[in-house]
Structures are given as C-alpha cells and as structure tokens.
DRENMIMAR-742600 format. One record per residue (C-alpha): residue in three letters; x, y, z. Coordinates in steps of 0.25 Angstrom, whole numbers, plus 5000, padded with zeros to 4 digits. Layout:
BEGIN
Ala	X	Y	Z
...
This chain:
BEGIN
Met	5002	4912	5068
Glu	5008	4926	5067
Asp	5021	4922	5061
Tyr	5012	4914	5050
Asp	5004	4927	5046
Thr	5017	4935	5046
Ser	5024	4926	5037
Val	5012	4925	5027
Cys	5010	4940	5028
Gln	5026	4942	5024
Gly	5025	4932	5013
Met	5013	4939	5007
Ser	5019	4954	5007
Val	5032	4947	5000
Phe	5023	4940	4990
Val	5015	4954	4988
Asp	5028	4960	4985
Asp	5033	4950	4975
Tyr	5020	4950	4968
Phe	5020	4966	4968
Glu	5034	4966	4963
Ile	5030	4957	4951
Phe	5017	4966	4948
Leu	5025	4978	4948
Arg	5035	4971	4938
Val	5024	4967	4929
Asn	5017	4979	4930
Ala	5030	4986	4925
Arg	5031	4976	4914
Ile	5017	4980	4910
Leu	5019	4994	4909
Glu	5032	4992	4901
Cys	5024	4984	4891
Glu	5014	4995	4890
Thr	5024	5006	4888
Thr	5030	4997	4877
Met	5017	4995	4870
Glu	5015	5009	4871
Leu	5028	5013	4864
Leu	5025	5002	4853
Cys	5012	5007	4849
C-alpha cells in the first residue's frame, strides 16, 4: 500500500510541475501581449 501512495505522490508532483510550467509560459505570453498593447496605445 505504501508503494501505491508513493507512486501517486510522484505522479502528482510531475503533473503539478508540468502544469506550473504551462502556467508560467501562458503568464509570460500575457505579459508580452500587455506590453505590446501599451506600446501600440
């Protein structure tokens, strides 16, 4: 049972890492957009 818990925890941490990386990329893209809009306005 402990092995199962450990694998679930590892799976979750990998999932969170991927999600966080995507979030950072999207955030950077939004910031780029806002900066571009400010330059245009």
